[in-house]
CHARMM internal coordinates of N, CA and C (Angstrom, degrees):
IC EDIT
DIST 1 N 1 CA 1.4548
DIST 1 CA 1 C 1.5256
ANGL 1 N 1 CA 1 C 108.74
DIST 1 C 2 N 1.2821
ANGL 1 CA 1 C 2 N 116.32
DIHE 1 N 1 CA 1 C 2 N 132.55
DIST 2 N 2 CA 1.4500
ANGL 1 C 2 N 2 CA 122.58
DIHE 1 CA 1 C 2 N 2 CA 178.43
DIST 2 CA 2 C 1.5245
ANGL 2 N 2 CA 2 C 108.60
DIHE 1 C 2 N 2 CA 2 C -90.81
DIST 2 C 3 N 1.3286
ANGL 2 CA 2 C 3 N 116.02
DIHE 2 N 2 CA 2 C 3 N 119.95
DIST 3 N 3 CA 1.4671
ANGL 2 C 3 N 3 CA 120.25
DIHE 2 CA 2 C 3 N 3 CA -176.40
DIST 3 CA 3 C 1.5232
ANGL 3 N 3 CA 3 C 112.05
DIHE 2 C 3 N 3 CA 3 C -61.37
DIST 3 C 4 N 1.3283
ANGL 3 CA 3 C 4 N 117.12
DIHE 3 N 3 CA 3 C 4 N -33.63
DIST 4 N 4 CA 1.4671
ANGL 3 C 4 N 4 CA 120.12
DIHE 3 CA 3 C 4 N 4 CA -179.64
DIST 4 CA 4 C 1.5252
ANGL 4 N 4 CA 4 C 112.20
DIHE 3 C 4 N 4 CA 4 C -67.73
DIST 4 C 5 N 1.3382
ANGL 4 CA 4 C 5 N 117.07
DIHE 4 N 4 CA 4 C 5 N -21.25
DIST 5 N 5 CA 1.4575
ANGL 4 C 5 N 5 CA 119.36
DIHE 4 CA 4 C 5 N 5 CA -178.98
DIST 5 CA 5 C 1.5282
ANGL 5 N 5 CA 5 C 112.77
DIHE 4 C 5 N 5 CA 5 C -82.69
DIST 5 C 6 N 1.3340
ANGL 5 CA 5 C 6 N 116.75
DIHE 5 N 5 CA 5 C 6 N -11.73
DIST 6 N 6 CA 1.4560
ANGL 5 C 6 N 6 CA 119.57
DIHE 5 CA 5 C 6 N 6 CA 178.84
DIST 6 CA 6 C 1.5290
ANGL 6 N 6 CA 6 C 110.44
DIHE 5 C 6 N 6 CA 6 C -73.39
DIST 6 C 7 N 1.3347
ANGL 6 CA 6 C 7 N 117.10
DIHE 6 N 6 CA 6 C 7 N 149.34
DIST 7 N 7 CA 1.4613
ANGL 6 C 7 N 7 CA 119.12
DIHE 6 CA 6 C 7 N 7 CA 172.89
DIST 7 CA 7 C 1.5282
ANGL 7 N 7 CA 7 C 109.54
DIHE 6 C 7 N 7 CA 7 C -61.11
DIST 7 C 8 N 1.2967
ANGL 7 CA 7 C 8 N 116.21
DIHE 7 N 7 CA 7 C 8 N 150.59
DIST 8 N 8 CA 1.4632
ANGL 7 C 8 N 8 CA 121.75
DIHE 7 CA 7 C 8 N 8 CA -175.99
DIST 8 CA 8 C 1.5326
ANGL 8 N 8 CA 8 C 112.21
DIHE 7 C 8 N 8 CA 8 C -53.69
DIST 8 C 9 N 1.3268
ANGL 8 CA 8 C 9 N 117.76
DIHE 8 N 8 CA 8 C 9 N -39.63
DIST 9 N 9 CA 1.4632
ANGL 8 C 9 N 9 CA 120.36
DIHE 8 CA 8 C 9 N 9 CA -176.27
DIST 9 CA 9 C 1.5278
ANGL 9 N 9 CA 9 C 113.01
DIHE 8 C 9 N 9 CA 9 C -77.03
DIST 9 C 10 N 1.3272
ANGL 9 CA 9 C 10 N 118.38
DIHE 9 N 9 CA 9 C 10 N -1.21
DIST 10 N 10 CA 1.4654
ANGL 9 C 10 N 10 CA 121.48
DIHE 9 CA 9 C 10 N 10 CA 179.07
DIST 10 CA 10 C 1.5195
ANGL 10 N 10 CA 10 C 112.94
DIHE 9 C 10 N 10 CA 10 C -113.93
DIST 10 C 11 N 1.2949
ANGL 10 CA 10 C 11 N 117.43
DIHE 10 N 10 CA 10 C 11 N 2.01
DIST 11 N 11 CA 1.4656
ANGL 10 C 11 N 11 CA 119.87
DIHE 10 CA 10 C 11 N 11 CA -179.88
DIST 11 CA 11 C 1.5193
ANGL 11 N 11 CA 11 C 109.81
DIHE 10 C 11 N 11 CA 11 C -74.58
DIST 11 C 12 N 1.3227
ANGL 11 CA 11 C 12 N 114.84
DIHE 11 N 11 CA 11 C 12 N 139.46
DIST 12 N 12 CA 1.4514
ANGL 11 C 12 N 12 CA 121.81
DIHE 11 CA 11 C 12 N 12 CA -178.09
DIST 12 CA 12 C 1.5215
ANGL 12 N 12 CA 12 C 110.10
DIHE 11 C 12 N 12 CA 12 C -120.35
DIST 12 C 13 N 1.3232
ANGL 12 CA 12 C 13 N 115.18
DIHE 12 N 12 CA 12 C 13 N 152.89
DIST 13 N 13 CA 1.4545
ANGL 12 C 13 N 13 CA 121.67
DIHE 12 CA 12 C 13 N 13 CA 174.55
DIST 13 CA 13 C 1.5263
ANGL 13 N 13 CA 13 C 106.94
DIHE 12 C 13 N 13 CA 13 C -129.33
DIST 13 C 14 N 1.3209
ANGL 13 CA 13 C 14 N 116.61
DIHE 13 N 13 CA 13 C 14 N 139.86
DIST 14 N 14 CA 1.4646
ANGL 13 C 14 N 14 CA 120.41
DIHE 13 CA 13 C 14 N 14 CA 178.94
DIST 14 CA 14 C 1.5278
ANGL 14 N 14 CA 14 C 109.77
DIHE 13 C 14 N 14 CA 14 C -76.37
DIST 14 C 15 N 1.3174
ANGL 14 CA 14 C 15 N 115.05
DIHE 14 N 14 CA 14 C 15 N 160.66
DIST 15 N 15 CA 1.4618
ANGL 14 C 15 N 15 CA 119.71
DIHE 14 CA 14 C 15 N 15 CA 178.69
DIST 15 CA 15 C 1.5342
ANGL 15 N 15 CA 15 C 111.64
DIHE 14 C 15 N 15 CA 15 C -60.38
DIST 15 C 16 N 1.3587
ANGL 15 CA 15 C 16 N 119.56
DIHE 15 N 15 CA 15 C 16 N -43.64
DIST 16 N 16 CA 1.4740
ANGL 15 C 16 N 16 CA 117.87
DIHE 15 CA 15 C 16 N 16 CA 177.52
DIST 16 CA 16 C 1.5360
ANGL 16 N 16 CA 16 C 113.00
DIHE 15 C 16 N 16 CA 16 C -59.63
DIST 16 C 17 N 1.3265
ANGL 16 CA 16 C 17 N 117.24
DIHE 16 N 16 CA 16 C 17 N -38.19
DIST 17 N 17 CA 1.4696
ANGL 16 C 17 N 17 CA 119.40
DIHE 16 CA 16 C 17 N 17 CA 178.16
DIST 17 CA 17 C 1.5262
ANGL 17 N 17 CA 17 C 111.23
DIHE 16 C 17 N 17 CA 17 C -69.92
DIST 17 C 18 N 1.3286
ANGL 17 CA 17 C 18 N 117.01
DIHE 17 N 17 CA 17 C 18 N -35.09
DIST 18 N 18 CA 1.4675
ANGL 17 C 18 N 18 CA 120.00
DIHE 17 CA 17 C 18 N 18 CA 176.12
DIST 18 CA 18 C 1.5217
ANGL 18 N 18 CA 18 C 109.88
DIHE 17 C 18 N 18 CA 18 C -66.07
DIST 18 C 19 N 1.3283
ANGL 18 CA 18 C 19 N 116.48
DIHE 18 N 18 CA 18 C 19 N -39.79
DIST 19 N 19 CA 1.4719
ANGL 18 C 19 N 19 CA 120.46
DIHE 18 CA 18 C 19 N 19 CA 176.85
DIST 19 CA 19 C 1.5244
ANGL 19 N 19 CA 19 C 110.71
DIHE 18 C 19 N 19 CA 19 C -59.02
DIST 19 C 20 N 1.3233
ANGL 19 CA 19 C 20 N 116.89
DIHE 19 N 19 CA 19 C 20 N -44.25
DIST 20 N 20 CA 1.4695
ANGL 19 C 20 N 20 CA 120.29
DIHE 19 CA 19 C 20 N 20 CA 178.51
DIST 20 CA 20 C 1.5270
ANGL 20 N 20 CA 20 C 111.03
DIHE 19 C 20 N 20 CA 20 C -64.43
DIST 20 C 21 N 1.3255
ANGL 20 CA 20 C 21 N 116.46
DIHE 20 N 20 CA 20 C 21 N -42.13
DIST 21 N 21 CA 1.4662
ANGL 20 C 21 N 21 CA 119.98
DIHE 20 CA 20 C 21 N 21 CA -178.85
DIST 21 CA 21 C 1.5319
ANGL 21 N 21 CA 21 C 111.39
DIHE 20 C 21 N 21 CA 21 C -64.49
DIST 21 C 22 N 1.3355
ANGL 21 CA 21 C 22 N 116.85
DIHE 21 N 21 CA 21 C 22 N -37.88
DIST 22 N 22 CA 1.4633
ANGL 21 C 22 N 22 CA 121.58
DIHE 21 CA 21 C 22 N 22 CA -179.24
DIST 22 CA 22 C 1.5242
ANGL 22 N 22 CA 22 C 112.40
DIHE 21 C 22 N 22 CA 22 C -89.79
DIST 22 C 23 N 1.3412
ANGL 22 CA 22 C 23 N 117.12
DIHE 22 N 22 CA 22 C 23 N -6.97
DIST 23 N 23 CA 1.4639
ANGL 22 C 23 N 23 CA 122.71
DIHE 22 CA 22 C 23 N 23 CA -174.59
DIST 23 CA 23 C 1.5270
ANGL 23 N 23 CA 23 C 110.17
DIHE 22 C 23 N 23 CA 23 C 54.45
DIST 23 C 24 N 1.3482
ANGL 23 CA 23 C 24 N 114.87
DIHE 23 N 23 CA 23 C 24 N 49.33
DIST 24 N 24 CA 1.4630
ANGL 23 C 24 N 24 CA 122.24
DIHE 23 CA 23 C 24 N 24 CA -179.81
DIST 24 CA 24 C 1.5279
ANGL 24 N 24 CA 24 C 108.69
DIHE 23 C 24 N 24 CA 24 C -130.39
DIST 24 C 25 N 1.3204
ANGL 24 CA 24 C 25 N 115.40
DIHE 24 N 24 CA 24 C 25 N 161.51
DIST 25 N 25 CA 1.4538
ANGL 24 C 25 N 25 CA 120.74
DIHE 24 CA 24 C 25 N 25 CA 174.11
DIST 25 CA 25 C 1.5273
ANGL 25 N 25 CA 25 C 109.15
DIHE 24 C 25 N 25 CA 25 C -82.30
DIST 25 C 26 N 1.3278
ANGL 25 CA 25 C 26 N 115.57
DIHE 25 N 25 CA 25 C 26 N 168.89
DIST 26 N 26 CA 1.4716
ANGL 25 C 26 N 26 CA 120.14
DIHE 25 CA 25 C 26 N 26 CA 176.70
DIST 26 CA 26 C 1.5258
ANGL 26 N 26 CA 26 C 109.98
DIHE 25 C 26 N 26 CA 26 C -60.75
DIST 26 C 27 N 1.3293
ANGL 26 CA 26 C 27 N 116.48
DIHE 26 N 26 CA 26 C 27 N -42.17
DIST 27 N 27 CA 1.4602
ANGL 26 C 27 N 27 CA 119.03
DIHE 26 CA 26 C 27 N 27 CA 179.79
DIST 27 CA 27 C 1.5238
ANGL 27 N 27 CA 27 C 111.05
DIHE 26 C 27 N 27 CA 27 C -67.98
DIST 27 C 28 N 1.3226
ANGL 27 CA 27 C 28 N 116.94
DIHE 27 N 27 CA 27 C 28 N -30.02
DIST 28 N 28 CA 1.4649
ANGL 27 C 28 N 28 CA 120.27
DIHE 27 CA 27 C 28 N 28 CA 175.67
DIST 28 CA 28 C 1.5241
ANGL 28 N 28 CA 28 C 111.93
DIHE 27 C 28 N 28 CA 28 C -64.66
DIST 28 C 29 N 1.3330
ANGL 28 CA 28 C 29 N 115.84
DIHE 28 N 28 CA 28 C 29 N -41.26
DIST 29 N 29 CA 1.4689
ANGL 28 C 29 N 29 CA 120.40
DIHE 28 CA 28 C 29 N 29 CA 176.57
DIST 29 CA 29 C 1.5306
ANGL 29 N 29 CA 29 C 109.33
DIHE 28 C 29 N 29 CA 29 C -65.20
DIST 29 C 30 N 1.3393
ANGL 29 CA 29 C 30 N 117.16
DIHE 29 N 29 CA 29 C 30 N -41.50
DIST 30 N 30 CA 1.4654
ANGL 29 C 30 N 30 CA 120.69
DIHE 29 CA 29 C 30 N 30 CA 178.46
DIST 30 CA 30 C 1.5302
ANGL 30 N 30 CA 30 C 111.14
DIHE 29 C 30 N 30 CA 30 C -61.66
DIST 30 C 31 N 1.3359
ANGL 30 CA 30 C 31 N 116.86
DIHE 30 N 30 CA 30 C 31 N -43.77
DIST 31 N 31 CA 1.4667
ANGL 30 C 31 N 31 CA 120.65
DIHE 30 CA 30 C 31 N 31 CA 179.11
DIST 31 CA 31 C 1.5255
ANGL 31 N 31 CA 31 C 110.74
DIHE 30 C 31 N 31 CA 31 C -64.14
DIST 31 C 32 N 1.3148
ANGL 31 CA 31 C 32 N 116.77
DIHE 31 N 31 CA 31 C 32 N -39.89
DIST 32 N 32 CA 1.4584
ANGL 31 C 32 N 32 CA 120.78
DIHE 31 CA 31 C 32 N 32 CA 177.82
DIST 32 CA 32 C 1.5226
ANGL 32 N 32 CA 32 C 110.35
DIHE 31 C 32 N 32 CA 32 C -61.05
DIST 32 C 33 N 1.3257
ANGL 32 CA 32 C 33 N 116.46
DIHE 32 N 32 CA 32 C 33 N -43.33
DIST 33 N 33 CA 1.4582
ANGL 32 C 33 N 33 CA 121.08
DIHE 32 CA 32 C 33 N 33 CA 178.91
DIST 33 CA 33 C 1.5187
ANGL 33 N 33 CA 33 C 112.75
DIHE 32 C 33 N 33 CA 33 C -63.94
DIST 33 C 34 N 1.3356
ANGL 33 CA 33 C 34 N 117.02
DIHE 33 N 33 CA 33 C 34 N -34.59
DIST 34 N 34 CA 1.4683
ANGL 33 C 34 N 34 CA 120.82
DIHE 33 CA 33 C 34 N 34 CA 179.51
DIST 34 CA 34 C 1.5230
ANGL 34 N 34 CA 34 C 112.34
DIHE 33 C 34 N 34 CA 34 C -78.72
DIST 34 C 35 N 1.3229
ANGL 34 CA 34 C 35 N 117.45
DIHE 34 N 34 CA 34 C 35 N -34.47
DIST 35 N 35 CA 1.4622
ANGL 34 C 35 N 35 CA 120.38
DIHE 34 CA 34 C 35 N 35 CA -176.41
DIST 35 CA 35 C 1.5289
ANGL 35 N 35 CA 35 C 113.30
DIHE 34 C 35 N 35 CA 35 C -85.72
DIST 35 C 36 N 1.3223
ANGL 35 CA 35 C 36 N 117.40
DIHE 35 N 35 CA 35 C 36 N -22.33
DIST 36 N 36 CA 1.4674
ANGL 35 C 36 N 36 CA 121.08
DIHE 35 CA 35 C 36 N 36 CA -178.44
DIST 36 CA 36 C 1.5280
ANGL 36 N 36 CA 36 C 109.26
DIHE 35 C 36 N 36 CA 36 C -120.07
DIST 36 C 37 N 1.3346
ANGL 36 CA 36 C 37 N 117.15
DIHE 36 N 36 CA 36 C 37 N 104.84
DIST 37 N 37 CA 1.4708
ANGL 36 C 37 N 37 CA 119.51
DIHE 36 CA 36 C 37 N 37 CA -178.15
DIST 37 CA 37 C 1.5289
ANGL 37 N 37 CA 37 C 113.71
DIHE 36 C 37 N 37 CA 37 C -65.50
DIST 37 C 38 N 1.3204
ANGL 37 CA 37 C 38 N 117.75
DIHE 37 N 37 CA 37 C 38 N -13.96
DIST 38 N 38 CA 1.4634
ANGL 37 C 38 N 38 CA 120.36
DIHE 37 CA 37 C 38 N 38 CA 179.32
DIST 38 CA 38 C 1.5291
ANGL 38 N 38 CA 38 C 112.30
DIHE 37 C 38 N 38 CA 38 C -87.60
DIST 38 C 39 N 1.3333
ANGL 38 CA 38 C 39 N 117.07
DIHE 38 N 38 CA 38 C 39 N -9.62
DIST 39 N 39 CA 1.4642
ANGL 38 C 39 N 39 CA 120.01
DIHE 38 CA 38 C 39 N 39 CA 179.87
DIST 39 CA 39 C 1.5221
ANGL 39 N 39 CA 39 C 108.84
DIHE 38 C 39 N 39 CA 39 C -67.61
DIST 39 C 40 N 1.3343
ANGL 39 CA 39 C 40 N 118.00
DIHE 39 N 39 CA 39 C 40 N 134.86
DIST 40 N 40 CA 1.4676
ANGL 39 C 40 N 40 CA 120.88
DIHE 39 CA 39 C 40 N 40 CA -177.56
DIST 40 CA 40 C 1.5224
ANGL 40 N 40 CA 40 C 113.03
DIHE 39 C 40 N 40 CA 40 C -57.62
DIST 40 C 41 N 1.3106
ANGL 40 CA 40 C 41 N 115.34
DIHE 40 N 40 CA 40 C 41 N 140.03
DIST 41 N 41 CA 1.4635
ANGL 40 C 41 N 41 CA 122.00
DIHE 40 CA 40 C 41 N 41 CA 178.27
DIST 41 CA 41 C 1.5254
ANGL 41 N 41 CA 41 C 109.26
DIHE 40 C 41 N 41 CA 41 C -82.69
DIST 41 C 42 N 1.3412
ANGL 41 CA 41 C 42 N 116.21
DIHE 41 N 41 CA 41 C 42 N 142.95
DIST 42 N 42 CA 1.4674
ANGL 41 C 42 N 42 CA 118.98
DIHE 41 CA 41 C 42 N 42 CA 178.98
DIST 42 CA 42 C 1.5264
ANGL 42 N 42 CA 42 C 111.86
DIHE 41 C 42 N 42 CA 42 C -74.65
DIST 42 C 43 N 1.3082
ANGL 42 CA 42 C 43 N 114.91
DIHE 42 N 42 CA 42 C 43 N 160.14
DIST 43 N 43 CA 1.4583
ANGL 42 C 43 N 43 CA 122.85
DIHE 42 CA 42 C 43 N 43 CA 174.71
DIST 43 CA 43 C 1.5253
ANGL 43 N 43 CA 43 C 106.93
DIHE 42 C 43 N 43 CA 43 C -110.16
DIST 43 C 44 N 1.3185
ANGL 43 CA 43 C 44 N 116.27
DIHE 43 N 43 CA 43 C 44 N 132.67
DIST 44 N 44 CA 1.4656
ANGL 43 C 44 N 44 CA 121.44
DIHE 43 CA 43 C 44 N 44 CA 174.45
DIST 44 CA 44 C 1.5173
ANGL 44 N 44 CA 44 C 107.16
DIHE 43 C 44 N 44 CA 44 C -122.30
DIST 44 C 45 N 1.3084
ANGL 44 CA 44 C 45 N 117.01
DIHE 44 N 44 CA 44 C 45 N 139.29
DIST 45 N 45 CA 1.4490
ANGL 44 C 45 N 45 CA 121.97
DIHE 44 CA 44 C 45 N 45 CA -179.35
DIST 45 CA 45 C 1.5232
ANGL 45 N 45 CA 45 C 112.14
DIHE 44 C 45 N 45 CA 45 C -98.43
DIST 45 C 46 N 1.3405
ANGL 45 CA 45 C 46 N 116.67
DIHE 45 N 45 CA 45 C 46 N 15.37
DIST 46 N 46 CA 1.4506
ANGL 45 C 46 N 46 CA 122.52
DIHE 45 CA 45 C 46 N 46 CA 178.89
DIST 46 CA 46 C 1.5244
ANGL 46 N 46 CA 46 C 108.18
DIHE 45 C 46 N 46 CA 46 C -156.77
DIST 46 C 47 N 1.3235
ANGL 46 CA 46 C 47 N 116.92
DIHE 46 N 46 CA 46 C 47 N 157.38
DIST 47 N 47 CA 1.4634
ANGL 46 C 47 N 47 CA 120.92
DIHE 46 CA 46 C 47 N 47 CA 177.33
DIST 47 CA 47 C 1.5263
ANGL 47 N 47 CA 47 C 112.45
DIHE 46 C 47 N 47 CA 47 C -84.23
DIST 47 C 48 N 1.3043
ANGL 47 CA 47 C 48 N 117.18
DIHE 47 N 47 CA 47 C 48 N -7.58
DIST 48 N 48 CA 1.4528
ANGL 47 C 48 N 48 CA 122.10
DIHE 47 CA 47 C 48 N 48 CA -178.42
DIST 48 CA 48 C 1.5270
ANGL 48 N 48 CA 48 C 110.98
DIHE 47 C 48 N 48 CA 48 C -65.35
DIST 48 C 49 N 1.3263
ANGL 48 CA 48 C 49 N 116.43
DIHE 48 N 48 CA 48 C 49 N 142.52
DIST 49 N 49 CA 1.4701
ANGL 48 C 49 N 49 CA 120.19
DIHE 48 CA 48 C 49 N 49 CA 177.35
DIST 49 CA 49 C 1.5257
ANGL 49 N 49 CA 49 C 111.24
DIHE 48 C 49 N 49 CA 49 C -63.85
DIST 49 C 50 N 1.3306
ANGL 49 CA 49 C 50 N 116.15
DIHE 49 N 49 CA 49 C 50 N -28.72
DIST 50 N 50 CA 1.4583
ANGL 49 C 50 N 50 CA 120.28
DIHE 49 CA 49 C 50 N 50 CA -178.49
DIST 50 CA 50 C 1.5282
ANGL 50 N 50 CA 50 C 112.96
DIHE 49 C 50 N 50 CA 50 C -83.82
DIST 50 C 51 N 1.3051
ANGL 50 CA 50 C 51 N 117.88
DIHE 50 N 50 CA 50 C 51 N -2.81
DIST 51 N 51 CA 1.4641
ANGL 50 C 51 N 51 CA 120.64
DIHE 50 CA 50 C 51 N 51 CA -178.34
DIST 51 CA 51 C 1.5239
ANGL 51 N 51 CA 51 C 110.42
DIHE 50 C 51 N 51 CA 51 C -63.02
DIST 51 C 52 N 1.3066
ANGL 51 CA 51 C 52 N 115.86
DIHE 51 N 51 CA 51 C 52 N 140.73
DIST 52 N 52 CA 1.4604
ANGL 51 C 52 N 52 CA 122.63
DIHE 51 CA 51 C 52 N 52 CA 178.88
DIST 52 CA 52 C 1.5263
ANGL 52 N 52 CA 52 C 110.39
DIHE 51 C 52 N 52 CA 52 C -64.00
DIST 52 C 53 N 1.3211
ANGL 52 CA 52 C 53 N 116.72
DIHE 52 N 52 CA 52 C 53 N 139.05
DIST 53 N 53 CA 1.4652
ANGL 52 C 53 N 53 CA 122.86
DIHE 52 CA 52 C 53 N 53 CA 175.81
DIST 53 CA 53 C 1.5200
ANGL 53 N 53 CA 53 C 108.54
DIHE 52 C 53 N 53 CA 53 C -98.21
DIST 53 C 54 N 1.3205
ANGL 53 CA 53 C 54 N 115.31
DIHE 53 N 53 CA 53 C 54 N 138.88
DIST 54 N 54 CA 1.4621
ANGL 53 C 54 N 54 CA 121.64
DIHE 53 CA 53 C 54 N 54 CA 177.70
DIST 54 CA 54 C 1.5225
ANGL 54 N 54 CA 54 C 108.80
DIHE 53 C 54 N 54 CA 54 C -125.07
DIST 54 C 55 N 1.3154
ANGL 54 CA 54 C 55 N 115.68
DIHE 54 N 54 CA 54 C 55 N 149.07
DIST 55 N 55 CA 1.4571
ANGL 54 C 55 N 55 CA 121.82
DIHE 54 CA 54 C 55 N 55 CA 175.41
DIST 55 CA 55 C 1.5186
ANGL 55 N 55 CA 55 C 108.33
DIHE 54 C 55 N 55 CA 55 C -122.46
DIST 55 C 56 N 1.3264
ANGL 55 CA 55 C 56 N 116.26
DIHE 55 N 55 CA 55 C 56 N 143.26
DIST 56 N 56 CA 1.4580
ANGL 55 C 56 N 56 CA 121.63
DIHE 55 CA 55 C 56 N 56 CA 178.40
DIST 56 CA 56 C 1.5355
ANGL 56 N 56 CA 56 C 107.51
DIHE 55 C 56 N 56 CA 56 C -76.93
DIST 56 C 57 N 1.3126
ANGL 56 CA 56 C 57 N 116.24
DIHE 56 N 56 CA 56 C 57 N 123.54
DIST 57 N 57 CA 1.4660
ANGL 56 C 57 N 57 CA 121.70
DIHE 56 CA 56 C 57 N 57 CA -175.57
DIST 57 CA 57 C 1.5318
ANGL 57 N 57 CA 57 C 110.97
DIHE 56 C 57 N 57 CA 57 C -58.38
DIST 57 C 58 N 1.3368
ANGL 57 CA 57 C 58 N 117.74
DIHE 57 N 57 CA 57 C 58 N -42.34
DIST 58 N 58 CA 1.4698
ANGL 57 C 58 N 58 CA 120.50
DIHE 57 CA 57 C 58 N 58 CA 179.37
DIST 58 CA 58 C 1.5264
ANGL 58 N 58 CA 58 C 111.99
DIHE 57 C 58 N 58 CA 58 C -60.43
DIST 58 C 59 N 1.3414
ANGL 58 CA 58 C 59 N 117.40
DIHE 58 N 58 CA 58 C 59 N -38.79
DIST 59 N 59 CA 1.4628
ANGL 58 C 59 N 59 CA 120.60
DIHE 58 CA 58 C 59 N 59 CA 179.68
DIST 59 CA 59 C 1.5252
ANGL 59 N 59 CA 59 C 110.92
DIHE 58 C 59 N 59 CA 59 C -67.86
DIST 59 C 60 N 1.3240
ANGL 59 CA 59 C 60 N 116.94
DIHE 59 N 59 CA 59 C 60 N -40.56
DIST 60 N 60 CA 1.4718
ANGL 59 C 60 N 60 CA 120.84
DIHE 59 CA 59 C 60 N 60 CA 177.07
DIST 60 CA 60 C 1.5230
ANGL 60 N 60 CA 60 C 109.90
DIHE 59 C 60 N 60 CA 60 C -63.66
DIST 60 C 61 N 1.3234
ANGL 60 CA 60 C 61 N 116.87
DIHE 60 N 60 CA 60 C 61 N -44.07
DIST 61 N 61 CA 1.4678
ANGL 60 C 61 N 61 CA 121.29
DIHE 60 CA 60 C 61 N 61 CA 179.55
DIST 61 CA 61 C 1.5229
ANGL 61 N 61 CA 61 C 110.51
DIHE 60 C 61 N 61 CA 61 C -61.67
DIST 61 C 62 N 1.3329
ANGL 61 CA 61 C 62 N 117.42
DIHE 61 N 61 CA 61 C 62 N -44.58
DIST 62 N 62 CA 1.4701
ANGL 61 C 62 N 62 CA 121.13
DIHE 61 CA 61 C 62 N 62 CA 179.30
DIST 62 CA 62 C 1.5221
ANGL 62 N 62 CA 62 C 110.62
DIHE 61 C 62 N 62 CA 62 C -63.54
DIST 62 C 63 N 1.3312
ANGL 62 CA 62 C 63 N 117.16
DIHE 62 N 62 CA 62 C 63 N -40.59
DIST 63 N 63 CA 1.4595
ANGL 62 C 63 N 63 CA 120.52
DIHE 62 CA 62 C 63 N 63 CA 178.57
DIST 63 CA 63 C 1.5332
ANGL 63 N 63 CA 63 C 110.78
DIHE 62 C 63 N 63 CA 63 C -63.02
DIST 63 C 64 N 1.3319
ANGL 63 CA 63 C 64 N 116.19
DIHE 63 N 63 CA 63 C 64 N -43.79
DIST 64 N 64 CA 1.4683
ANGL 63 C 64 N 64 CA 119.86
DIHE 63 CA 63 C 64 N 64 CA 178.58
DIST 64 CA 64 C 1.5270
ANGL 64 N 64 CA 64 C 111.56
DIHE 63 C 64 N 64 CA 64 C -62.15
DIST 64 C 65 N 1.3271
ANGL 64 CA 64 C 65 N 116.45
DIHE 64 N 64 CA 64 C 65 N -41.80
DIST 65 N 65 CA 1.4744
ANGL 64 C 65 N 65 CA 119.96
DIHE 64 CA 64 C 65 N 65 CA 178.24
DIST 65 CA 65 C 1.5288
ANGL 65 N 65 CA 65 C 110.50
DIHE 64 C 65 N 65 CA 65 C -61.95
DIST 65 C 66 N 1.3324
ANGL 65 CA 65 C 66 N 117.14
DIHE 65 N 65 CA 65 C 66 N -40.08
DIST 66 N 66 CA 1.4680
ANGL 65 C 66 N 66 CA 120.99
DIHE 65 CA 65 C 66 N 66 CA 178.26
DIST 66 CA 66 C 1.5282
ANGL 66 N 66 CA 66 C 110.44
DIHE 65 C 66 N 66 CA 66 C -64.52
DIST 66 C 67 N 1.3359
ANGL 66 CA 66 C 67 N 116.87
DIHE 66 N 66 CA 66 C 67 N -39.27
DIST 67 N 67 CA 1.4667
ANGL 66 C 67 N 67 CA 120.53
DIHE 66 CA 66 C 67 N 67 CA 178.04
DIST 67 CA 67 C 1.5235
ANGL 67 N 67 CA 67 C 110.83
DIHE 66 C 67 N 67 CA 67 C -64.90
DIST 67 C 68 N 1.3258
ANGL 67 CA 67 C 68 N 116.62
DIHE 67 N 67 CA 67 C 68 N -40.52
DIST 68 N 68 CA 1.4667
ANGL 67 C 68 N 68 CA 120.36
DIHE 67 CA 67 C 68 N 68 CA 177.77
DIST 68 CA 68 C 1.5190
ANGL 68 N 68 CA 68 C 110.80
DIHE 67 C 68 N 68 CA 68 C -65.07
DIST 68 C 69 N 1.3277
ANGL 68 CA 68 C 69 N 117.29
DIHE 68 N 68 CA 68 C 69 N -39.48
DIST 69 N 69 CA 1.4584
ANGL 68 C 69 N 69 CA 120.64
DIHE 68 CA 68 C 69 N 69 CA 179.30
DIST 69 CA 69 C 1.5224
ANGL 69 N 69 CA 69 C 111.34
DIHE 68 C 69 N 69 CA 69 C -64.93
DIST 69 C 70 N 1.3411
ANGL 69 CA 69 C 70 N 116.81
DIHE 69 N 69 CA 69 C 70 N -39.83
DIST 70 N 70 CA 1.4798
ANGL 69 C 70 N 70 CA 120.65
DIHE 69 CA 69 C 70 N 70 CA 176.58
DIST 70 CA 70 C 1.5199
ANGL 70 N 70 CA 70 C 110.85
DIHE 69 C 70 N 70 CA 70 C -61.80
DIST 70 C 71 N 1.3211
ANGL 70 CA 70 C 71 N 115.13
DIHE 70 N 70 CA 70 C 71 N -41.04
DIST 71 N 71 CA 1.4563
ANGL 70 C 71 N 71 CA 120.23
DIHE 70 CA 70 C 71 N 71 CA -178.44
DIST 71 CA 71 C 1.5259
ANGL 71 N 71 CA 71 C 110.92
DIHE 70 C 71 N 71 CA 71 C -63.27
DIST 71 C 72 N 1.3152
ANGL 71 CA 71 C 72 N 116.18
DIHE 71 N 71 CA 71 C 72 N -39.93
DIST 72 N 72 CA 1.4682
ANGL 71 C 72 N 72 CA 120.76
DIHE 71 CA 71 C 72 N 72 CA -176.96
DIST 72 CA 72 C 1.5173
ANGL 72 N 72 CA 72 C 111.63
DIHE 71 C 72 N 72 CA 72 C -72.30
DIST 72 C 73 N 1.3325
ANGL 72 CA 72 C 73 N 117.74
DIHE 72 N 72 CA 72 C 73 N -27.13
DIST 73 N 73 CA 1.4561
ANGL 72 C 73 N 73 CA 121.34
DIHE 72 CA 72 C 73 N 73 CA 179.55
DIST 73 CA 73 C 1.5234
ANGL 73 N 73 CA 73 C 110.69
DIHE 72 C 73 N 73 CA 73 C -76.99
DIST 73 C 74 N 1.3275
ANGL 73 CA 73 C 74 N 115.92
DIHE 73 N 73 CA 73 C 74 N -37.38
DIST 74 N 74 CA 1.4758
ANGL 73 C 74 N 74 CA 120.74
DIHE 73 CA 73 C 74 N 74 CA -176.18
DIST 74 CA 74 C 1.4989
ANGL 74 N 74 CA 74 C 112.56
DIHE 73 C 74 N 74 CA 74 C -71.08
END
COOR INIT
IC SEED 1 N 1 CA 1 C
IC BUILD
């Protein structure tokens, strides 16, 4: 499957790639998710603890836009 062929609202990013994009550690992303209830929840395709976590790109983008809007208001 070619990721570019997916509709924008169905594109996923792995947790390691999100960490690189945010320049954060895995635990940093976990802490962000626990401290900010608006941060997008990951999707797992298995109940295993080792299962890869994915985030919906549109949800991450919307969250970032909301963070930028908060910053501009303050």
